Backbone as CSV, one residue per row, in Angstrom:
resi,resn,N_x,N_y,N_z,CA_x,CA_y,CA_z,C_x,C_y,C_z
1,MET,-25.408,31.469,-210.050,-25.970,30.145,-209.772,-25.420,29.141,-210.780
2,PHE,-24.987,27.986,-210.290,-24.429,26.947,-211.149,-25.553,26.047,-211.667
3,LYS,-25.534,25.783,-212.967,-26.553,24.901,-213.542,-26.060,23.464,-213.607
4,LYS,-24.800,23.260,-213.981,-24.262,21.919,-214.203,-23.636,21.409,-212.909
5,VAL,-24.292,20.434,-212.274,-23.898,19.983,-210.934,-23.625,18.479,-210.941
6,ALA,-22.525,18.093,-210.307,-22.205,16.677,-210.098,-22.402,16.350,-208.630
7,ILE,-23.308,15.430,-208.345,-23.537,14.949,-206.976,-22.786,13.635,-206.844
8,ILE,-21.892,13.560,-205.867,-21.006,12.404,-205.744,-21.392,11.568,-204.531
9,SER,-21.665,10.286,-204.786,-21.996,9.326,-203.732,-20.932,8.231,-203.695
10,SER,-20.741,7.624,-202.532,-19.768,6.537,-202.382,-20.443,5.268,-201.877
11,LYS,-20.096,4.130,-202.502,-20.627,2.840,-202.063,-20.046,2.422,-200.717
12,LYS,-18.964,3.070,-200.289,-18.354,2.755,-198.992,-18.968,3.550,-197.842
13,ASP,-19.980,4.343,-198.138,-20.543,5.275,-197.166,-22.043,5.027,-197.065
14,LEU,-22.500,4.537,-195.905,-23.908,4.175,-195.721,-24.819,5.387,-195.858
15,ALA,-24.468,6.487,-195.217,-25.309,7.681,-195.323,-25.358,8.177,-196.762
16,SER,-24.233,8.146,-197.435,-24.161,8.581,-198.822,-25.103,7.759,-199.695
17,THR,-25.091,6.459,-199.503,-25.962,5.564,-200.260,-27.429,5.864,-199.978
18,ASN,-27.754,6.093,-198.721,-29.144,6.372,-198.363,-29.614,7.733,-198.862
19,ILE,-28.741,8.732,-198.819,-29.105,10.049,-199.359,-29.334,9.942,-200.863
20,LYS,-28.472,9.188,-201.551,-28.643,8.993,-202.995,-29.995,8.337,-203.282
21,GLU,-30.347,7.322,-202.526,-31.626,6.640,-202.740,-32.802,7.585,-202.515
22,GLN,-32.681,8.472,-201.535,-33.737,9.460,-201.291,-33.837,10.450,-202.449
23,LEU,-32.699,10.879,-202.970,-32.707,11.794,-204.117,-33.432,11.172,-205.300
24,ILE,-33.121,9.918,-205.590,-33.709,9.223,-206.736,-35.192,8.949,-206.507
25,SER,-35.557,8.699,-205.236,-36.950,8.391,-204.899,-37.839,9.632,-204.914
26,ILE,-37.335,10.738,-204.374,-38.155,11.942,-204.204,-38.196,12.789,-205.462
27,PHE,-37.084,12.850,-206.178,-36.957,13.749,-207.322,-36.863,12.950,-208.630
28,PRO,-37.215,13.578,-209.757,-37.292,12.837,-211.029,-35.935,12.588,-211.703
29,PHE,-35.022,11.992,-210.956,-33.762,11.560,-211.552,-34.029,10.334,-212.425
30,LYS,-33.429,10.315,-213.583,-33.593,9.205,-214.511,-32.269,8.459,-214.679
31,GLU,-32.365,7.151,-214.749,-31.172,6.349,-215.015,-30.709,6.598,-216.451
32,THR,-29.421,6.820,-216.644,-28.879,7.042,-217.981,-28.121,5.795,-218.442
33,GLU,-27.610,5.862,-219.653,-26.802,4.756,-220.179,-25.338,4.889,-219.774
34,LEU,-25.014,5.983,-219.117,-23.632,6.232,-218.712,-23.250,5.391,-217.505
35,LEU,-21.973,5.040,-217.445,-21.391,4.404,-216.262,-20.210,5.246,-215.791
36,PHE,-20.059,5.322,-214.485,-18.887,5.986,-213.900,-18.374,5.096,-212.782
37,ASP,-17.110,4.735,-212.853,-16.533,3.793,-211.889,-17.360,2.502,-211.862
38,SER,-17.854,2.117,-213.029,-18.687,0.916,-213.240,-20.055,1.005,-212.585
39,ASN,-20.482,2.213,-212.224,-21.785,2.403,-211.580,-22.697,3.274,-212.439
40,LYS,-23.987,3.043,-212.337,-24.977,3.796,-213.110,-24.961,5.279,-212.732
41,VAL,-25.193,6.107,-213.733,-25.290,7.551,-213.546,-26.747,7.959,-213.703
42,TYR,-27.223,8.820,-212.797,-28.601,9.296,-212.838,-28.595,10.791,-213.157
43,GLU,-29.638,11.238,-213.849,-29.679,12.633,-214.298,-31.039,13.259,-214.068
44,LEU,-31.016,14.512,-213.638,-32.214,15.353,-213.555,-31.897,16.615,-214.340
45,LYS,-32.678,16.849,-215.371,-32.364,17.969,-216.262,-33.612,18.745,-216.598
46,ASP,-33.563,20.069,-216.360,-34.635,20.956,-216.774,-34.012,22.296,-217.134
47,ASN,-34.832,23.331,-217.273,-34.295,24.620,-217.724,-33.490,25.341,-216.657
48,ARG,-33.541,24.869,-215.412,-32.801,25.531,-214.328,-31.622,24.720,-213.820
49,LEU,-31.652,23.412,-214.047,-30.656,22.550,-213.419,-30.321,21.362,-214.306
50,ASP,-29.046,21.053,-214.373,-28.573,19.837,-215.040,-27.704,19.102,-214.027
51,ALA,-28.336,18.223,-213.245,-27.648,17.534,-212.149,-27.512,16.048,-212.455
52,LYS,-26.336,15.526,-212.194,-26.094,14.097,-212.354,-25.575,13.525,-211.037
53,ILE,-25.995,12.311,-210.726,-25.486,11.597,-209.557,-24.478,10.558,-210.035
54,PHE,-23.248,10.685,-209.545,-22.173,9.747,-209.855,-21.840,8.956,-208.590
55,THR,-21.694,7.653,-208.734,-21.345,6.802,-207.596,-19.931,6.268,-207.784
56,ILE,-19.123,6.406,-206.732,-17.748,5.912,-206.786,-17.576,4.743,-205.820
57,ASN,-16.552,3.950,-206.060,-16.300,2.769,-205.224,-15.335,3.057,-204.081
58,SER,-14.634,4.200,-204.146,-13.676,4.566,-203.105,-14.325,5.510,-202.094
59,LYS,-13.596,5.848,-201.052,-14.087,6.802,-200.059,-14.128,8.200,-200.670
60,LEU,-15.090,8.978,-200.248,-15.245,10.323,-200.781,-14.018,11.195,-200.510
61,VAL,-13.421,11.051,-199.343,-12.286,11.913,-198.982,-11.059,11.633,-199.847
62,ASN,-11.063,10.500,-200.534,-9.933,10.140,-201.393,-10.234,10.309,-202.876
63,ALA,-11.355,10.916,-203.195,-11.780,11.066,-204.593,-11.097,12.273,-205.229
64,GLU,-9.795,12.166,-205.396,-8.996,13.283,-205.893,-9.284,13.590,-207.368
65,ASN,-9.221,14.881,-207.691,-9.228,15.354,-209.082,-10.457,14.918,-209.884
66,LEU,-11.598,14.800,-209.211,-12.816,14.420,-209.928,-13.188,15.441,-211.002
67,ASP,-12.787,16.692,-210.790,-13.109,17.728,-211.762,-12.386,17.517,-213.089
68,GLU,-11.365,16.661,-213.102,-10.682,16.332,-214.357,-11.386,15.195,-215.091
69,LEU,-12.280,14.502,-214.391,-12.982,13.347,-214.973,-14.447,13.638,-215.272
70,ILE,-15.010,14.624,-214.579,-16.439,14.938,-214.713,-16.577,16.407,-215.099
71,ASP,-17.396,16.668,-216.096,-17.652,18.035,-216.548,-18.807,18.616,-215.736
72,ALA,-18.488,19.480,-214.791,-19.510,20.119,-213.969,-18.974,21.443,-213.433
73,GLU,-19.895,22.328,-213.077,-19.514,23.626,-212.506,-19.416,23.559,-210.986
74,LEU,-20.189,22.655,-210.393,-20.259,22.513,-208.938,-20.273,21.035,-208.587
75,PHE,-19.504,20.665,-207.548,-19.453,19.285,-207.073,-20.008,19.238,-205.653
76,VAL,-20.934,18.311,-205.415,-21.522,18.140,-204.081,-21.296,16.701,-203.638
77,PHE,-20.703,16.532,-202.476,-20.443,15.204,-201.915,-21.496,14.916,-200.856
78,ILE,-22.326,13.896,-201.095,-23.318,13.487,-200.091,-22.653,12.422,-199.221
79,SER,-22.689,12.620,-197.901,-21.746,11.887,-197.063,-22.261,11.653,-195.649
80,LYS,-21.601,10.734,-194.983,-21.780,10.582,-193.538,-20.889,11.601,-192.829
81,HIS,-21.317,11.968,-191.637,-20.486,12.758,-190.724,-20.210,11.880,-189.515
82,GLN,-18.972,11.868,-189.065,-18.592,11.032,-187.927,-17.838,11.879,-186.914
83,SER,-18.214,11.783,-185.646,-17.527,12.559,-184.608,-17.489,11.776,-183.303
84,LYS,-16.547,12.147,-182.471,-16.409,11.485,-181.166,-17.624,11.729,-180.280
85,SER,-18.271,12.871,-180.459,-19.425,13.212,-179.621,-20.649,12.359,-179.929
86,SER,-20.725,11.817,-181.147,-21.862,11.001,-181.602,-23.187,11.749,-181.575
87,ILE,-23.143,13.076,-181.648,-24.371,13.873,-181.626,-25.076,13.769,-182.978
88,PRO,-26.370,13.440,-183.004,-27.098,13.428,-184.270,-27.031,14.803,-184.930
89,SER,-26.650,14.845,-186.193,-26.395,16.139,-186.820,-26.619,16.114,-188.317
90,LEU,-26.900,17.290,-188.832,-26.985,17.558,-190.261,-25.934,18.622,-190.543
91,CYS,-25.001,18.335,-191.429,-23.816,19.181,-191.568,-23.567,19.601,-193.015
92,ILE,-22.858,20.714,-193.141,-22.422,21.195,-194.450,-21.069,21.874,-194.269
93,HIS,-20.208,21.752,-195.247,-18.901,22.419,-195.211,-18.175,22.204,-196.525
94,THR,-17.156,23.028,-196.766,-16.248,22.781,-197.890,-15.011,22.084,-197.363
95,GLN,-14.437,21.257,-198.210,-13.295,20.456,-197.794,-11.971,21.157,-198.082
96,GLY,-10.924,20.670,-197.423,-9.580,21.200,-197.617,-8.750,21.011,-196.372
97,ASN,-7.439,21.089,-196.540,-6.506,20.919,-195.419,-5.752,22.214,-195.171
98,ILE,-6.043,22.840,-194.048,-5.353,24.067,-193.690,-3.965,23.763,-193.150
99,SER,-3.802,22.571,-192.610,-2.474,22.137,-192.176,-2.135,20.841,-192.909
100,GLU,-1.736,19.811,-192.185,-1.350,18.559,-192.836,-2.581,17.789,-193.303
101,ALA,-2.354,16.855,-194.219,-3.454,16.062,-194.770,-3.581,14.760,-193.989
102,GLN,-4.533,14.707,-193.071,-4.739,13.518,-192.252,-5.840,12.619,-192.807
103,LEU,-6.698,13.191,-193.674,-7.832,12.424,-194.188,-8.117,12.856,-195.629
104,GLY,-7.242,12.440,-196.536,-7.401,12.773,-197.940,-6.945,14.180,-198.275
105,GLY,-6.913,14.468,-199.573,-6.480,15.784,-200.017,-4.977,15.959,-199.944
106,ARG,-4.543,17.207,-200.062,-3.124,17.532,-200.020,-2.850,18.509,-198.885
107,PRO,-1.652,18.461,-198.296,-1.339,19.381,-197.202,-1.444,20.838,-197.642
108,LYS,-2.010,21.661,-196.773,-2.115,23.110,-196.984,-2.699,23.435,-198.354
109,ASN,-3.743,22.698,-198.705,-4.429,22.923,-199.972,-5.926,22.767,-199.743
110,ILE,-6.701,23.758,-200.165,-8.139,23.753,-199.924,-8.911,23.855,-201.236
111,ALA,-10.156,23.396,-201.197,-11.014,23.443,-202.379,-11.582,24.852,-202.551
112,VAL,-12.384,25.034,-203.594,-13.070,26.307,-203.831,-14.416,26.256,-203.114
113,SER,-14.632,27.200,-202.221,-15.820,27.184,-201.371,-16.892,28.146,-201.879
114,PRO,-18.081,27.639,-202.230,-19.181,28.507,-202.689,-19.995,29.022,-201.505
115,ALA,-19.632,30.182,-200.995,-20.175,30.676,-199.726,-21.700,30.764,-199.712
116,CYS,-22.297,31.237,-200.800,-23.754,31.414,-200.805,-24.487,30.079,-200.847
117,TYR,-23.884,29.067,-201.474,-24.466,27.724,-201.457,-24.404,27.126,-200.056
118,LEU,-23.291,27.340,-199.360,-23.193,26.842,-197.982,-24.232,27.518,-197.097
119,LYS,-24.372,28.813,-197.262,-25.358,29.554,-196.477,-26.772,29.047,-196.748
120,GLN,-27.111,28.910,-198.042,-28.443,28.452,-198.402,-28.676,27.024,-197.912
121,GLY,-27.641,26.188,-198.041,-27.760,24.811,-197.579,-27.996,24.730,-196.081
122,LEU,-27.263,25.539,-195.313,-27.442,25.551,-193.858,-28.844,26.023,-193.500
123,LYS,-29.313,27.065,-194.166,-30.662,27.574,-193.911,-31.712,26.509,-194.221
124,ASN,-31.547,25.824,-195.339,-32.528,24.803,-195.721,-32.513,23.617,-194.759
125,LEU,-31.317,23.178,-194.361,-31.224,22.103,-193.370,-31.911,22.512,-192.075
126,ASN,-31.692,23.751,-191.670,-32.252,24.241,-190.420,-33.779,24.317,-190.491
127,GLU,-34.293,24.783,-191.607,-35.741,24.926,-191.760,-36.443,23.573,-191.879
128,LEU,-35.760,22.602,-192.475,-36.365,21.283,-192.682,-36.139,20.326,-191.516
129,ASN,-35.359,20.753,-190.543,-34.958,19.883,-189.434,-36.123,19.609,-188.484
130,SER,-36.919,18.617,-188.823,-38.082,18.240,-188.004,-37.741,17.125,-187.011
131,ILE,-36.455,16.732,-186.941,-36.068,15.578,-186.118,-35.125,15.969,-184.982
132,ASN,-34.987,17.278,-184.772,-34.225,17.794,-183.639,-32.751,17.375,-183.660
133,PHE,-32.163,17.280,-184.836,-30.719,17.082,-184.964,-30.026,18.431,-184.834
134,ASP,-28.752,18.435,-184.464,-27.951,19.646,-184.563,-27.751,19.981,-186.039
135,VAL,-27.793,21.255,-186.379,-27.522,21.696,-187.751,-26.281,22.566,-187.716
136,VAL,-25.266,22.168,-188.492,-23.927,22.730,-188.320,-23.267,23.033,-189.657
137,GLN,-22.635,24.204,-189.771,-21.638,24.408,-190.827,-20.280,24.209,-190.181
138,GLU,-19.586,23.168,-190.596,-18.293,22.854,-190.004,-17.177,23.704,-190.599
139,ALA,-16.066,23.737,-189.875,-14.857,24.368,-190.393,-14.313,23.546,-191.558
140,THR,-13.479,24.146,-192.347,-12.843,23.473,-193.483,-11.997,22.302,-192.987
141,HIS,-12.194,21.120,-193.583,-11.373,19.970,-193.193,-11.486,18.842,-194.223
142,HIS,-10.537,17.975,-194.228,-10.329,16.748,-195.021,-10.376,16.943,-196.544
143,GLY,-10.107,15.819,-197.283,-10.096,15.841,-198.737,-11.490,15.586,-199.291
144,PRO,-11.627,15.500,-200.614,-10.564,15.430,-201.618,-10.184,16.804,-202.180
145,THR,-9.093,16.817,-202.939,-8.641,18.026,-203.601,-9.259,18.112,-204.987
146,ILE,-10.055,19.126,-205.235,-10.509,19.437,-206.586,-10.466,20.951,-206.754
147,ASN,-10.510,21.403,-207.986,-10.313,22.829,-208.276,-11.578,23.534,-208.724
148,LYS,-12.722,22.893,-208.548,-14.007,23.520,-208.844,-14.756,23.761,-207.527
149,PRO,-15.710,24.685,-207.514,-16.512,24.882,-206.300,-17.128,23.565,-205.836
150,SER,-17.078,23.331,-204.532,-17.561,22.054,-204.005,-17.900,22.167,-202.536
151,PHE,-18.747,21.239,-202.072,-19.027,21.155,-200.636,-19.556,19.775,-200.295
152,PHE,-19.488,19.460,-199.005,-20.058,18.232,-198.448,-21.362,18.580,-197.745
153,ILE,-22.358,17.707,-197.871,-23.586,17.813,-197.088,-23.831,16.440,-196.483
154,GLU,-24.075,16.385,-195.155,-23.855,15.143,-194.421,-24.941,14.846,-193.382
155,VAL,-25.024,13.558,-193.033,-25.806,13.087,-191.885,-24.835,12.484,-190.882
156,GLY,-24.946,12.884,-189.617,-24.066,12.334,-188.584,-24.860,11.955,-187.340
157,SER,-24.204,11.203,-186.417,-22.765,10.974,-186.435,-22.424,9.487,-186.271
158,THR,-23.453,8.614,-186.209,-23.227,7.181,-186.028,-24.056,6.403,-187.043
159,GLU,-23.859,5.094,-187.070,-24.591,4.254,-188.022,-26.102,4.384,-187.843
160,LYS,-26.543,4.638,-186.620,-27.969,4.814,-186.378,-28.517,5.972,-187.203
161,GLU,-27.815,7.089,-187.212,-28.260,8.257,-187.978,-28.045,8.052,-189.481
162,TRP,-26.942,7.400,-189.859,-26.684,7.161,-191.288,-27.777,6.309,-191.908
163,SER,-28.440,5.483,-191.075,-29.519,4.619,-191.551,-30.893,5.262,-191.402
164,ASN,-30.928,6.444,-190.806,-32.190,7.141,-190.552,-32.704,7.743,-191.863
165,GLN,-33.742,7.131,-192.414,-34.231,7.563,-193.725,-34.814,8.975,-193.691
166,LYS,-35.383,9.374,-192.568,-35.908,10.732,-192.464,-34.770,11.745,-192.525
167,ALA,-33.684,11.467,-191.799,-32.532,12.374,-191.830,-31.958,12.462,-193.241
168,CYS,-31.857,11.318,-193.893,-31.296,11.298,-195.249,-32.218,12.008,-196.233
169,SER,-33.530,11.912,-196.022,-34.460,12.614,-196.912,-34.384,14.122,-196.693
170,ILE,-34.167,14.553,-195.449,-34.006,15.984,-195.174,-32.799,16.532,-195.925
171,VAL,-31.698,15.805,-195.883,-30.501,16.236,-196.604,-30.775,16.282,-198.101
172,ALA,-31.451,15.265,-198.619,-31.755,15.228,-200.049,-32.612,16.428,-200.467
173,VAL,-33.650,16.714,-199.711,-34.538,17.830,-200.043,-33.829,19.166,-199.871
174,ALA,-33.071,19.304,-198.787,-32.324,20.553,-198.560,-31.340,20.805,-199.690
175,LEU,-30.687,19.755,-200.137,-29.722,19.895,-201.225,-30.407,20.360,-202.503
176,MET,-31.494,19.720,-202.890,-32.157,20.086,-204.138,-32.757,21.492,-204.060
177,LYS,-33.285,21.870,-202.907,-33.772,23.244,-202.741,-32.635,24.238,-202.919
178,THR,-31.471,23.882,-202.406,-30.305,24.752,-202.515,-29.846,24.867,-203.963
179,LEU,-29.779,23.748,-204.652,-29.306,23.763,-206.038,-30.262,24.523,-206.956
180,ARG,-31.539,24.526,-206.627,-32.531,25.185,-207.478,-32.677,26.674,-207.193
181,SER,-32.308,27.104,-205.994,-32.531,28.506,-205.639,-31.528,28.952,-204.577
182,VAL,-30.558,29.745,-204.997,-29.551,30.276,-204.080,-29.656,31.797,-204.062
183,GLU,-29.890,32.354,-202.891,-29.981,33.809,-202.770,-28.576,34.418,-202.763
184,PRO,-28.405,35.591,-203.384,-27.107,36.270,-203.309,-26.752,36.561,-201.862
185,CYS,-25.465,36.601,-201.559,-25.037,36.881,-200.192,-23.736,37.676,-200.203
186,ILE,-23.428,38.268,-199.073,-22.112,38.879,-198.861,-21.168,37.766,-198.452
187,SER,-20.090,37.609,-199.185,-19.176,36.492,-198.971,-18.100,36.853,-197.953
188,ALA,-17.768,35.870,-197.101,-16.775,36.093,-196.051,-16.013,34.808,-195.776
189,ILE,-14.880,34.934,-195.095,-14.201,33.785,-194.504,-14.178,33.984,-192.995
190,GLY,-14.023,32.885,-192.258,-14.030,32.952,-190.805,-12.764,32.352,-190.214
191,ILE,-12.294,32.929,-189.124,-11.085,32.447,-188.459,-11.326,32.380,-186.955
192,GLY,-11.041,31.200,-186.371,-11.139,31.018,-184.930,-12.377,30.256,-184.503
193,GLY,-12.370,29.847,-183.234,-13.523,29.167,-182.671,-13.488,27.673,-182.910
194,PRO,-14.499,26.955,-182.379,-14.535,25.497,-182.479,-14.906,25.015,-183.870
195,HIS,-14.740,23.716,-184.062,-14.974,23.091,-185.362,-16.408,23.270,-185.849
196,THR,-17.350,23.293,-184.925,-18.764,23.400,-185.290,-19.232,24.845,-185.484
197,THR,-18.346,25.795,-185.362,-18.546,27.222,-185.691,-19.843,27.834,-185.156
198,PRO,-20.157,27.687,-183.859,-21.442,28.191,-183.355,-21.605,29.699,-183.479
199,ASN,-20.541,30.462,-183.289,-20.655,31.919,-183.391,-20.835,32.368,-184.836
200,PHE,-20.206,31.665,-185.764,-20.397,31.980,-187.178,-21.798,31.566,-187.643
201,ARG,-22.304,30.469,-187.080,-23.636,29.973,-187.453,-24.703,31.041,-187.224
202,LYS,-24.605,31.746,-186.108,-25.583,32.802,-185.812,-25.581,33.868,-186.897
203,ILE,-24.390,34.201,-187.363,-24.260,35.226,-188.405,-24.839,34.727,-189.720
204,ILE,-24.509,33.485,-190.070,-24.985,32.919,-191.330,-26.518,32.892,-191.372
205,LEU,-27.150,32.487,-190.278,-28.603,32.306,-190.254,-29.373,33.601,-190.024
206,ASN,-28.711,34.656,-189.552,-29.431,35.865,-189.174,-29.003,37.130,-189.907
207,THR,-28.095,36.998,-190.864,-27.681,38.152,-191.662,-27.640,37.730,-193.132
208,ASN,-27.216,38.647,-193.995,-27.069,38.315,-195.417,-25.645,37.887,-195.759
209,ILE,-24.902,37.440,-194.750,-23.512,37.010,-194.927,-23.440,35.488,-195.021
210,GLY,-22.640,35.012,-195.958,-22.340,33.591,-196.072,-20.855,33.365,-195.878
211,LEU,-20.491,32.285,-195.187,-19.082,31.971,-194.963,-18.631,30.838,-195.876
212,GLY,-17.503,31.075,-196.528,-16.859,30.021,-197.290,-15.955,29.228,-196.364
213,HIS,-14.651,29.440,-196.496,-13.715,28.698,-195.668,-13.683,29.232,-194.237
214,VAL,-13.544,28.291,-193.301,-13.421,28.623,-191.882,-12.238,27.854,-191.306
215,CYS,-11.341,28.560,-190.631,-10.222,27.926,-189.937,-10.551,27.839,-188.459
216,ALA,-10.699,26.621,-187.943,-11.003,26.416,-186.524,-9.751,26.604,-185.671
217,HIS,-9.947,26.723,-184.356,-8.844,27.045,-183.439,-7.706,26.038,-183.488
218,TYR,-8.012,24.746,-183.738,-6.960,23.730,-183.710,-5.993,23.851,-184.888
219,ASN,-6.395,24.580,-185.939,-5.504,24.784,-187.085,-4.776,26.123,-187.048
220,LEU,-5.047,26.943,-186.046,-4.449,28.278,-186.003,-2.921,28.280,-186.000
221,PRO,-2.242,27.356,-185.292,-0.779,27.380,-185.318,-0.193,27.245,-186.732
222,ASP,-0.941,26.622,-187.644,-0.471,26.442,-189.016,-1.037,27.480,-189.974
223,LEU,-1.833,28.404,-189.457,-2.447,29.415,-190.309,-1.470,30.561,-190.537
224,ASP,-0.979,30.663,-191.763,-0.043,31.729,-192.098,-0.661,32.632,-193.161
225,ARG,0.110,33.628,-193.585,-0.400,34.583,-194.572,-0.817,33.879,-195.870
226,ALA,0.007,32.955,-196.331,-0.295,32.264,-197.590,-1.617,31.516,-197.506
227,MET,-1.898,30.880,-196.365,-3.147,30.136,-196.231,-4.345,31.071,-196.129
228,ILE,-4.211,32.182,-195.432,-5.312,33.148,-195.356,-5.626,33.689,-196.752
229,GLU,-4.585,33.969,-197.521,-4.798,34.436,-198.886,-5.438,33.340,-199.743
230,GLN,-5.062,32.080,-199.503,-5.684,30.980,-200.232,-7.163,30.865,-199.861
231,MET,-7.491,31.067,-198.572,-8.891,31.043,-198.146,-9.702,32.120,-198.866
232,LEU,-9.108,33.300,-199.038,-9.783,34.382,-199.748,-9.902,34.074,-201.240
233,ASP,-8.813,33.589,-201.824,-8.793,33.315,-203.265,-9.690,32.151,-203.641
234,LYS,-9.904,31.228,-202.703,-10.685,30.031,-203.001,-12.052,30.050,-202.314
235,THR,-12.578,31.234,-202.113,-13.977,31.389,-201.712,-14.660,32.218,-202.785
236,THR,-15.833,31.760,-203.208,-16.595,32.472,-204.221,-18.019,32.725,-203.735
237,PRO,-18.596,33.915,-203.975,-18.018,35.090,-204.611,-16.813,35.614,-203.828
238,LYS,-16.090,36.552,-204.427,-14.909,37.116,-203.782,-15.284,37.701,-202.427
239,PRO,-14.643,37.260,-201.349,-15.018,37.740,-200.008,-14.699,39.225,-199.809
240,SER,-15.606,39.898,-199.142,-15.379,41.294,-198.760,-15.160,41.424,-197.258
241,LEU,-15.275,40.300,-196.535,-15.139,40.311,-195.077,-14.247,39.172,-194.590
242,ILE,-13.476,39.464,-193.551,-12.822,38.428,-192.743,-13.418,38.557,-191.347
243,ILE,-14.081,37.500,-190.881,-14.738,37.546,-189.575,-13.920,36.737,-188.578
244,LEU,-13.612,37.360,-187.456,-12.792,36.728,-186.420,-13.651,36.331,-185.223
245,ASP,-13.554,35.070,-184.817,-14.104,34.646,-183.529,-13.018,34.979,-182.510
246,TRP,-13.089,36.176,-181.941,-11.961,36.751,-181.205,-11.527,35.883,-180.028
247,LYS,-12.484,35.476,-179.209,-12.136,34.598,-178.086,-11.597,33.267,-178.599
248,GLY,-12.107,32.835,-179.723,-11.689,31.565,-180.300,-10.321,31.591,-180.955
249,LEU,-9.689,32.767,-180.997,-8.311,32.849,-181.508,-7.284,32.497,-180.428
250,LYS,-7.730,32.537,-179.170,-6.892,32.153,-178.030,-5.550,32.881,-178.047
251,HIS,-4.440,32.155,-177.844,-3.139,32.822,-177.736,-2.555,33.219,-179.091
252,GLU,-3.281,32.933,-180.183,-2.808,33.311,-181.519,-3.328,34.689,-181.939
253,LYS,-4.063,35.361,-181.059,-4.735,36.611,-181.403,-3.838,37.625,-182.106
254,GLN,-2.777,38.014,-181.467,-1.964,39.114,-181.981,-1.236,38.742,-183.269
255,ARG,-0.770,37.508,-183.357,-0.078,37.076,-184.575,-1.037,37.075,-185.761
256,ILE,-2.223,36.511,-185.558,-3.208,36.459,-186.628,-3.673,37.861,-187.001
257,LEU,-3.921,38.696,-185.994,-4.417,40.048,-186.254,-3.428,40.851,-187.093
258,LYS,-2.143,40.703,-186.817,-1.128,41.428,-187.586,-1.174,41.036,-189.059
259,ILE,-1.272,39.732,-189.319,-1.343,39.254,-190.703,-2.613,39.750,-191.375
260,ILE,-3.732,39.652,-190.657,-5.029,40.045,-191.198,-5.055,41.531,-191.546
261,GLU,-4.505,42.350,-190.695,-4.508,43.794,-190.946,-3.714,44.131,-192.202
262,GLU,-2.601,43.450,-192.421,-1.808,43.676,-193.633,-2.598,43.281,-194.870
263,ILE,-3.228,42.108,-194.811,-3.987,41.612,-195.964,-5.200,42.487,-196.236
264,SER,-5.902,42.899,-195.185,-7.117,43.691,-195.372,-6.812,45.037,-196.008
265,SER,-5.673,45.614,-195.645,-5.263,46.888,-196.231,-4.930,46.741,-197.711
266,GLU,-4.237,45.668,-198.043,-3.826,45.442,-199.435,-4.988,45.049,-200.324
267,ARG,-5.934,44.295,-199.781,-7.024,43.738,-200.593,-8.353,44.467,-200.409
268,ASN,-8.378,45.459,-199.566,-9.609,46.185,-199.289,-10.706,45.252,-198.778
269,VAL,-10.323,44.405,-197.838,-11.248,43.480,-197.192,-11.450,43.958,-195.755
270,LYS,-12.690,44.039,-195.329,-12.994,44.519,-193.983,-12.830,43.400,-192.966
271,VAL,-12.285,43.739,-191.793,-12.129,42.780,-190.700,-13.140,43.118,-189.609
272,ILE,-13.888,42.124,-189.159,-14.899,42.335,-188.129,-14.900,41.138,-187.187
273,ARG,-15.303,41.356,-185.943,-15.342,40.289,-184.951,-16.776,39.810,-184.749
274,THR,-16.925,38.545,-184.383,-18.257,37.987,-184.203,-19.052,38.763,-183.154
275,LYS,-18.382,39.252,-182.146,-19.094,39.966,-181.071,-19.663,41.314,-181.518
276,ASP,-19.196,41.797,-182.665,-19.697,43.071,-183.172,-21.073,42.937,-183.827
277,PHE,-21.497,41.703,-184.059,-22.832,41.482,-184.615,-23.831,41.424,-183.468
278,LYS,-24.836,42.276,-183.553,-25.853,42.318,-182.495,-27.013,41.385,-182.884
279,ILE,-26.860,40.124,-182.493,-27.844,39.116,-182.850,-28.453,38.551,-181.585
280,ASN,-29.783,38.565,-181.527,-30.454,37.987,-180.358,-30.266,36.479,-180.351
281,PRO,-30.051,35.882,-179.163,-29.866,34.432,-179.106,-31.082,33.676,-179.603
């Protein structure tokens, strides 16, 4: 469990601003004398947690190398989620680019994904979801690039939801519950399926497995051995499983399977398919 946590908010992000205000309102964060990017820094410190809220003036996806500027063990980006579907949602994921960098970060470079924090965060969002939003762990996507464990926790998907104070308070409470108490989990990475990872979600919520990085079907053509190894190396705790959404691998099945079998043999990582989990709907 990480004690020293940096929570990153952006003035360019309405949901981020509202989640920050909920954190400060609900929890005993105190204004400090510190400034970061000319903005006030808030701190909550006790024997279990030393969390600071930092506000930046740029977009979160472009906040490169924050780990070189802020001393923390874990970085959490409180953010808006935006999608073409406009479905009201509460989301969590680790950032990174499995292929080219279209929205911050660097090409074929991913952050360090704390699988058990993502699992706990998804569970807390799901349990606190009194407003009937979708609760989703997304596949790995977008920037920024940092080298410490990190994740995004978000409200989506339109300005209506970003302004929804109840949704923002749910994210704030879910985040603090997660930071204060994370259950150990079996760490895994996931490959295949849609961006919203519905088949992986069932596993996360109904077993003791947590997923770090997930490669969705649209990134499969760019998924090579080096990237799969990076997904394993940049998920913490060290993954013991690679879970395949078999149908979601589409026409890349055999190519991916060949690479996975080689890696699993060398690294002693077990390969399993989502359909092998017997989970009631």
